[in-house]
C-alpha beads as a LAMMPS data file, in Angstrom:
LAMMPS data file: protein, C-alpha beads

258 atoms
257 bonds

1 atom types
1 bond types

-500.0 500.0 xlo xhi
-500.0 500.0 ylo yhi
-500.0 500.0 zlo zhi

Masses

1 110.0

Atoms # bond

1 1 1 0.000 0.000 0.000
2 1 1 0.877 3.686 0.106
3 1 1 2.430 3.629 -3.347
4 1 1 0.871 7.001 -4.182
5 1 1 3.089 9.330 -2.215
6 1 1 0.294 10.500 0.087
7 1 1 0.100 10.276 3.861
8 1 1 0.342 6.846 5.413
9 1 1 -2.549 4.366 5.350
10 1 1 -4.767 3.716 8.354
11 1 1 -4.807 -0.090 8.798
12 1 1 -7.863 0.070 11.062
13 1 1 -9.960 1.931 8.491
14 1 1 -8.782 -0.336 5.697
15 1 1 -9.557 -3.480 7.715
16 1 1 -13.169 -2.468 8.319
17 1 1 -14.055 -4.540 5.232
18 1 1 -11.195 -7.046 5.544
19 1 1 -13.183 -10.121 4.487
20 1 1 -14.339 -8.559 1.218
21 1 1 -10.794 -7.444 0.403
22 1 1 -9.246 -10.832 1.250
23 1 1 -11.513 -13.092 -0.797
24 1 1 -10.111 -12.055 -4.239
25 1 1 -6.588 -12.788 -3.001
26 1 1 -7.595 -16.312 -2.033
27 1 1 -9.281 -16.778 -5.417
28 1 1 -6.050 -15.711 -7.124
29 1 1 -4.052 -18.136 -4.990
30 1 1 -6.265 -21.000 -6.104
31 1 1 -5.472 -20.155 -9.734
32 1 1 -1.688 -20.487 -9.356
33 1 1 0.181 -23.055 -11.462
34 1 1 2.956 -25.265 -10.093
35 1 1 5.908 -23.165 -8.963
36 1 1 9.646 -23.713 -9.404
37 1 1 12.172 -23.366 -6.592
38 1 1 12.562 -19.908 -5.156
39 1 1 11.024 -17.424 -2.728
40 1 1 7.538 -15.931 -2.799
41 1 1 7.151 -12.147 -2.790
42 1 1 3.977 -10.474 -1.513
43 1 1 4.253 -7.227 -3.493
44 1 1 2.224 -4.480 -1.852
45 1 1 1.670 -6.724 1.155
46 1 1 -0.121 -4.085 3.226
47 1 1 -0.904 -5.354 6.715
48 1 1 -0.050 -8.923 5.732
49 1 1 -3.603 -10.199 5.355
50 1 1 -2.578 -12.682 2.650
51 1 1 0.574 -13.689 4.521
52 1 1 -0.876 -16.748 6.295
53 1 1 -2.207 -18.164 3.014
54 1 1 1.024 -17.449 1.115
55 1 1 3.033 -19.056 3.917
56 1 1 1.202 -22.310 3.189
57 1 1 3.148 -22.524 -0.083
58 1 1 6.140 -23.563 2.037
59 1 1 8.624 -21.073 0.546
60 1 1 10.630 -18.197 1.929
61 1 1 8.075 -15.380 2.101
62 1 1 9.030 -11.734 1.631
63 1 1 6.716 -8.734 1.864
64 1 1 7.163 -5.380 0.138
65 1 1 5.227 -2.217 0.963
66 1 1 5.836 1.515 1.217
67 1 1 3.658 2.094 4.286
68 1 1 5.412 1.850 7.679
69 1 1 2.064 1.460 9.461
70 1 1 1.046 -1.446 7.229
71 1 1 4.464 -3.117 7.532
72 1 1 4.195 -2.888 11.314
73 1 1 0.934 -4.846 11.129
74 1 1 2.419 -7.317 8.633
75 1 1 5.339 -7.990 10.971
76 1 1 2.889 -8.891 13.730
77 1 1 1.484 -11.760 11.637
78 1 1 4.842 -13.549 12.018
79 1 1 4.374 -15.008 8.509
80 1 1 7.157 -13.215 6.667
81 1 1 10.826 -14.160 6.576
82 1 1 11.639 -10.604 5.494
83 1 1 9.785 -7.323 5.037
84 1 1 11.043 -4.499 2.841
85 1 1 9.890 -0.888 2.819
86 1 1 10.012 0.090 -0.850
87 1 1 7.988 1.637 -3.639
88 1 1 6.686 -1.034 -5.999
89 1 1 7.907 0.902 -9.023
90 1 1 11.501 0.889 -7.719
91 1 1 11.686 -2.448 -5.875
92 1 1 14.184 -5.043 -7.087
93 1 1 14.208 -8.700 -5.989
94 1 1 17.343 -9.849 -4.197
95 1 1 17.050 -13.324 -5.729
96 1 1 14.774 -14.648 -8.512
97 1 1 11.306 -15.305 -7.039
98 1 1 9.239 -18.358 -7.902
99 1 1 6.168 -16.151 -7.423
100 1 1 5.507 -12.430 -7.343
101 1 1 2.016 -12.091 -5.899
102 1 1 0.279 -8.714 -5.824
103 1 1 -3.214 -8.293 -4.424
104 1 1 -4.956 -4.905 -4.805
105 1 1 -1.768 -2.857 -4.980
106 1 1 -0.583 -2.297 -8.559
107 1 1 -3.449 0.076 -9.420
108 1 1 -1.678 2.624 -7.196
109 1 1 1.388 2.463 -9.455
110 1 1 1.294 3.946 -12.936
111 1 1 3.314 2.852 -15.984
112 1 1 2.256 -0.793 -16.096
113 1 1 3.683 -1.078 -19.624
114 1 1 7.132 -0.667 -18.025
115 1 1 6.509 -2.140 -14.572
116 1 1 5.055 -5.511 -15.552
117 1 1 7.829 -6.564 -17.985
118 1 1 10.365 -5.503 -15.318
119 1 1 8.668 -7.717 -12.708
120 1 1 8.527 -10.645 -15.126
121 1 1 12.252 -10.283 -15.821
122 1 1 12.971 -10.825 -12.095
123 1 1 11.266 -14.236 -11.946
124 1 1 13.057 -17.556 -11.742
125 1 1 12.656 -19.747 -14.861
126 1 1 9.122 -21.137 -14.739
127 1 1 8.099 -18.490 -12.211
128 1 1 4.738 -16.719 -12.112
129 1 1 3.513 -13.170 -11.716
130 1 1 0.010 -13.180 -10.192
131 1 1 -1.958 -9.940 -9.915
132 1 1 -5.398 -8.789 -8.766
133 1 1 -6.486 -5.170 -9.143
134 1 1 -9.843 -3.433 -8.738
135 1 1 -11.594 -2.732 -12.058
136 1 1 -14.198 -0.441 -10.532
137 1 1 -13.304 3.042 -11.792
138 1 1 -16.225 3.133 -14.239
139 1 1 -18.770 2.223 -11.539
140 1 1 -20.856 4.914 -9.790
141 1 1 -19.124 4.193 -6.475
142 1 1 -15.871 5.574 -7.916
143 1 1 -17.023 7.888 -10.704
144 1 1 -19.128 9.969 -8.334
145 1 1 -16.155 10.902 -6.145
146 1 1 -14.373 12.338 -9.192
147 1 1 -17.444 13.987 -10.697
148 1 1 -18.456 15.669 -7.451
149 1 1 -14.995 16.955 -6.533
150 1 1 -14.522 18.399 -10.015
151 1 1 -17.958 20.009 -9.846
152 1 1 -17.450 21.547 -6.402
153 1 1 -13.658 22.074 -6.280
154 1 1 -12.418 22.069 -9.880
155 1 1 -8.750 21.456 -10.488
156 1 1 -7.951 20.555 -6.883
157 1 1 -7.280 16.843 -7.471
158 1 1 -4.258 15.752 -9.491
159 1 1 -5.451 13.055 -11.960
160 1 1 -2.045 11.367 -11.667
161 1 1 -2.811 10.464 -8.035
162 1 1 -5.992 8.556 -8.867
163 1 1 -5.508 4.762 -8.933
164 1 1 -6.231 3.095 -12.246
165 1 1 -5.473 0.202 -14.556
166 1 1 -5.246 -0.635 -18.245
167 1 1 -8.069 -2.228 -20.210
168 1 1 -8.062 -6.062 -20.334
169 1 1 -7.144 -6.071 -24.042
170 1 1 -4.158 -3.829 -23.291
171 1 1 -2.939 -6.208 -20.585
172 1 1 -3.332 -9.158 -22.929
173 1 1 -1.332 -7.432 -25.665
174 1 1 1.376 -6.547 -23.147
175 1 1 1.593 -9.865 -21.295
176 1 1 0.819 -12.649 -23.778
177 1 1 4.171 -12.307 -25.606
178 1 1 5.970 -12.606 -22.252
179 1 1 4.660 -16.031 -21.223
180 1 1 1.640 -18.228 -20.613
181 1 1 -1.056 -15.722 -19.692
182 1 1 -4.451 -16.111 -18.054
183 1 1 -6.673 -13.033 -17.728
184 1 1 -10.151 -12.799 -16.215
185 1 1 -12.581 -10.569 -14.334
186 1 1 -14.921 -11.367 -11.446
187 1 1 -17.726 -9.196 -10.103
188 1 1 -18.253 -9.758 -6.393
189 1 1 -21.663 -8.970 -4.948
190 1 1 -20.544 -7.828 -1.523
191 1 1 -23.014 -7.206 1.255
192 1 1 -21.629 -4.296 3.273
193 1 1 -22.796 -4.226 6.873
194 1 1 -24.383 -1.101 8.340
195 1 1 -21.985 1.586 9.553
196 1 1 -22.451 3.865 12.551
197 1 1 -22.189 7.056 10.528
198 1 1 -23.044 7.087 6.851
199 1 1 -23.504 4.833 3.856
200 1 1 -21.372 1.648 3.857
201 1 1 -20.274 2.176 0.228
202 1 1 -18.950 5.581 1.215
203 1 1 -16.947 4.056 4.044
204 1 1 -15.625 1.289 1.765
205 1 1 -14.452 3.671 -0.967
206 1 1 -13.296 6.451 1.347
207 1 1 -10.722 4.099 2.887
208 1 1 -9.085 3.425 -0.487
209 1 1 -10.045 4.995 -3.815
210 1 1 -11.186 8.348 -2.369
211 1 1 -8.020 9.008 -0.359
212 1 1 -6.329 11.149 -3.057
213 1 1 -9.660 12.859 -3.761
214 1 1 -10.124 13.999 -0.163
215 1 1 -6.530 14.734 0.872
216 1 1 -6.088 18.010 -1.083
217 1 1 -9.236 19.484 0.486
218 1 1 -9.673 21.377 3.727
219 1 1 -11.596 19.741 6.548
220 1 1 -14.698 21.784 5.733
221 1 1 -14.439 20.892 2.051
222 1 1 -14.083 17.209 2.865
223 1 1 -17.205 17.360 5.017
224 1 1 -19.074 19.037 2.179
225 1 1 -17.886 16.524 -0.440
226 1 1 -18.715 13.533 1.752
227 1 1 -22.213 14.890 2.341
228 1 1 -22.703 15.366 -1.413
229 1 1 -21.450 11.839 -2.097
230 1 1 -23.745 10.396 0.573
231 1 1 -26.757 12.122 -0.984
232 1 1 -26.039 10.667 -4.425
233 1 1 -24.712 7.213 -3.608
234 1 1 -27.759 6.062 -1.647
235 1 1 -29.827 6.416 -4.829
236 1 1 -27.472 4.013 -6.656
237 1 1 -26.804 1.542 -3.827
238 1 1 -29.948 1.583 -1.644
239 1 1 -29.634 0.421 1.940
240 1 1 -31.915 -2.161 3.495
241 1 1 -33.864 -1.782 6.730
242 1 1 -30.758 -2.436 8.814
243 1 1 -28.628 0.080 6.906
244 1 1 -26.536 -2.438 4.950
245 1 1 -26.128 -2.407 1.169
246 1 1 -25.364 -4.817 -1.652
247 1 1 -22.278 -3.528 -3.462
248 1 1 -21.201 -5.059 -6.800
249 1 1 -17.417 -4.755 -7.128
250 1 1 -15.462 -5.831 -10.224
251 1 1 -11.858 -7.050 -10.054
252 1 1 -9.338 -7.955 -12.762
253 1 1 -6.968 -10.917 -12.386
254 1 1 -4.038 -12.149 -14.412
255 1 1 -1.244 -14.676 -14.095
256 1 1 1.809 -14.865 -16.331
257 1 1 4.191 -17.831 -16.211
258 1 1 7.488 -17.362 -18.020

Bonds

1 1 1 2
2 1 2 3
3 1 3 4
4 1 4 5
5 1 5 6
6 1 6 7
7 1 7 8
8 1 8 9
9 1 9 10
10 1 10 11
11 1 11 12
12 1 12 13
13 1 13 14
14 1 14 15
15 1 15 16
16 1 16 17
17 1 17 18
18 1 18 19
19 1 19 20
20 1 20 21
21 1 21 22
22 1 22 23
23 1 23 24
24 1 24 25
25 1 25 26
26 1 26 27
27 1 27 28
28 1 28 29
29 1 29 30
30 1 30 31
31 1 31 32
32 1 32 33
33 1 33 34
34 1 34 35
35 1 35 36
36 1 36 37
37 1 37 38
38 1 38 39
39 1 39 40
40 1 40 41
41 1 41 42
42 1 42 43
43 1 43 44
44 1 44 45
45 1 45 46
46 1 46 47
47 1 47 48
48 1 48 49
49 1 49 50
50 1 50 51
51 1 51 52
52 1 52 53
53 1 53 54
54 1 54 55
55 1 55 56
56 1 56 57
57 1 57 58
58 1 58 59
59 1 59 60
60 1 60 61
61 1 61 62
62 1 62 63
63 1 63 64
64 1 64 65
65 1 65 66
66 1 66 67
67 1 67 68
68 1 68 69
69 1 69 70
70 1 70 71
71 1 71 72
72 1 72 73
73 1 73 74
74 1 74 75
75 1 75 76
76 1 76 77
77 1 77 78
78 1 78 79
79 1 79 80
80 1 80 81
81 1 81 82
82 1 82 83
83 1 83 84
84 1 84 85
85 1 85 86
86 1 86 87
87 1 87 88
88 1 88 89
89 1 89 90
90 1 90 91
91 1 91 92
92 1 92 93
93 1 93 94
94 1 94 95
95 1 95 96
96 1 96 97
97 1 97 98
98 1 98 99
99 1 99 100
100 1 100 101
101 1 101 102
102 1 102 103
103 1 103 104
104 1 104 105
105 1 105 106
106 1 106 107
107 1 107 108
108 1 108 109
109 1 109 110
110 1 110 111
111 1 111 112
112 1 112 113
113 1 113 114
114 1 114 115
115 1 115 116
116 1 116 117
117 1 117 118
118 1 118 119
119 1 119 120
120 1 120 121
121 1 121 122
122 1 122 123
123 1 123 124
124 1 124 125
125 1 125 126
126 1 126 127
127 1 127 128
128 1 128 129
129 1 129 130
130 1 130 131
131 1 131 132
132 1 132 133
133 1 133 134
134 1 134 135
135 1 135 136
136 1 136 137
137 1 137 138
138 1 138 139
139 1 139 140
140 1 140 141
141 1 141 142
142 1 142 143
143 1 143 144
144 1 144 145
145 1 145 146
146 1 146 147
147 1 147 148
148 1 148 149
149 1 149 150
150 1 150 151
151 1 151 152
152 1 152 153
153 1 153 154
154 1 154 155
155 1 155 156
156 1 156 157
157 1 157 158
158 1 158 159
159 1 159 160
160 1 160 161
161 1 161 162
162 1 162 163
163 1 163 164
164 1 164 165
165 1 165 166
166 1 166 167
167 1 167 168
168 1 168 169
169 1 169 170
170 1 170 171
171 1 171 172
172 1 172 173
173 1 173 174
174 1 174 175
175 1 175 176
176 1 176 177
177 1 177 178
178 1 178 179
179 1 179 180
180 1 180 181
181 1 181 182
182 1 182 183
183 1 183 184
184 1 184 185
185 1 185 186
186 1 186 187
187 1 187 188
188 1 188 189
189 1 189 190
190 1 190 191
191 1 191 192
192 1 192 193
193 1 193 194
194 1 194 195
195 1 195 196
196 1 196 197
197 1 197 198
198 1 198 199
199 1 199 200
200 1 200 201
201 1 201 202
202 1 202 203
203 1 203 204
204 1 204 205
205 1 205 206
206 1 206 207
207 1 207 208
208 1 208 209
209 1 209 210
210 1 210 211
211 1 211 212
212 1 212 213
213 1 213 214
214 1 214 215
215 1 215 216
216 1 216 217
217 1 217 218
218 1 218 219
219 1 219 220
220 1 220 221
221 1 221 222
222 1 222 223
223 1 223 224
224 1 224 225
225 1 225 226
226 1 226 227
227 1 227 228
228 1 228 229
229 1 229 230
230 1 230 231
231 1 231 232
232 1 232 233
233 1 233 234
234 1 234 235
235 1 235 236
236 1 236 237
237 1 237 238
238 1 238 239
239 1 239 240
240 1 240 241
241 1 241 242
242 1 242 243
243 1 243 244
244 1 244 245
245 1 245 246
246 1 246 247
247 1 247 248
248 1 248 249
249 1 249 250
250 1 250 251
251 1 251 252
252 1 252 253
253 1 253 254
254 1 254 255
255 1 255 256
256 1 256 257
257 1 257 258
């Protein structure tokens, strides 16, 4: 996490929806091919939520993240043989990994046309790059943050700070020549539990996607933008009698074995 150069992540806020964020990682793990000898790297490991599952592969496990707060939490899992504080775009493996595994992190790093071939070049022969990234930017949950901030505070948010990914066809064109490539999307229908203050979709997105939208604003402006988002988002994702909401969330997966 924290690949965007903004203030550090809040693990407690991020973990509010931990189960929904962990499930795609476990689905990606189940799609892995046989691995050669070598370590496993959890790239963008965050608080180490996937660490226990990755440790079951029986390899040396290394975690990489830019956030000191997240690395502190990852260290407490006692799953990692080594943890490295580094930006994903600049990180270099110390020895060829059998697996570079990245769950919900690479969308914070731009230049995938350069980054992904560089990661593949680090792998041991027969090694795999396995990636999951949100593919939700076109959904109302994400579009409305950008539309509302531009409407109310035009020019305040730097587009370069907004997380994003390539289109599936662009990934296929980039990755297929590099090795055996599998590419797919899954839409998860997540039931978000009621929150004490506000719409659950707002809380879910505010902890991640909306961080660079809100950070340039003053406290009063943030309050105003959140109120505007709340007013709109409940018409798209209605809450039930208890205050919970069904939230469709699309994610993109790919594995490349060299």
